[in-house]
N, C-alpha and C positions, 0 to 999 in steps of 0.2 A: 629669220634668228630671232631666238630668246635675247632678254637682256638683262643682265643681273644691275643690281644698284649699283655696285662696284664699276661696271660697263658706263652703266650712264653718268656717273661722278667721273670717271677718267676722260670722256669725250667732252662734259662740261668744264673740266678743267682745261683742256686744249681750244675751248673758246667756241666749243657748237652749241648749241640749243636745244634741249630734249625735243620742243616742240618739231624742231624742222627733221630731225633724224630718226624718232622713234614713234611709235604708236601703238594706241592698245587694241588688241583683238582680243574679245572673249576674255576678259580679264589678263591677259598677258601681255607684257610689255617688249614689242617684237622692233627690230632694227626696219628702217622704212625702204621699201625699194622703190625704184624710181623708173617705168618703161622699163620692167623684169631686172634693172639693176640693182644692186646696192648703192642706198644715199651715197656713201662717200667712195664707191669705184668711179673714177676719172676714165672715162673711154676715150677722151683726146690720149691720155697721157697712159693706158693701160695699167692703172696702178691703184693702188688705196692711197687715199689721199690722208688717214690718219694708222697708219702703217704701225708707226710704231705705239700708238695708243689703242689700238685695236681691240675690239671685244675678243674675250677667249673662247667664245665659239668660233670665232674668225680663225683662230691660231689651232683649234683642233680639227677646222674644215682638211677633205673632204669626208671625215670620220661625223657622222650623224646620229639622229637615236630617231628608230620607229617603235612607234607604242607596238606591236605586235611582235617584232623582233629583235630590236635592240639595238644596242650600238654595229652599225654598218659602214661602209666604205660608199660615199653616193656614186651612184653608178652613172652619173651625168656628168661627174668631173673628168675632163679628159686626163688628170695626172694621177685617179684614183689608182690606178694599176700597179703605182710607185708604194704603196704603202703597205709594209710588212705587217705580218700577223702580230709581231712583236710591239709593232706602233700601233696598230690596230687597239692590242689589249690596252697598252700605257693609255691611248688618247680617252679609249671606252671608261675606263677608270673617273679618270677626271672630268670627262662630260656627264657621267653619271651624278658626279658628286655637285657638279655646275648646277643640274637640272634640279636635285634637291634643293639646294639653297636657293633656286630661283622659287621654288615650290612655297618653300617655309617664305620668303620675303612676300608673295602673292597673298599667302593668308594672313599676315600680320598685317598687310598693308589694306587687305579687306576688311580686318578688325578695325581700323584707324575710321574706315569710311563707313562703317556698320551703323544705322542711326542709331540712337540713346535708347530709346524704347524698347528696341530689340536685344539690348544686355542686360542679363541678369543682374541686378545690384543687390548684395545680400550685408548692406550697411547697418540694416536695423533690424536683421533677421535675429533670432537668439539662435545659439548651438544647442540642438535636442540633446546632446550628451551633457550638459553641464544646466545642474538644475539648482 
């Protein structure tokens, strides 16, 4: 699951270190899985260890976004059948906004990491419209 900067900050404020719960996969910050389970899922307690601080994507689940299909209910979720059409539409709108936000954050972060020699610097260039 993709994480926004707000998700990461919220989890950090709860005492968790990003190096432990997140990974970067092809430029995308994602929630780490351990043995096929969410990093924060307690198998012993069968519950989320950060429920009150969970990422927004967790709140939207089982609504997920597939590139060629858009927002759908994850067919692997045993409770997916309980998601009404109205709830799907509502969560889909929130999910689309979240993914756009994460895309913007990714672009901004990439620009910060870009080598200086690849950035156009126009400080000393004269404006051709002004003679």
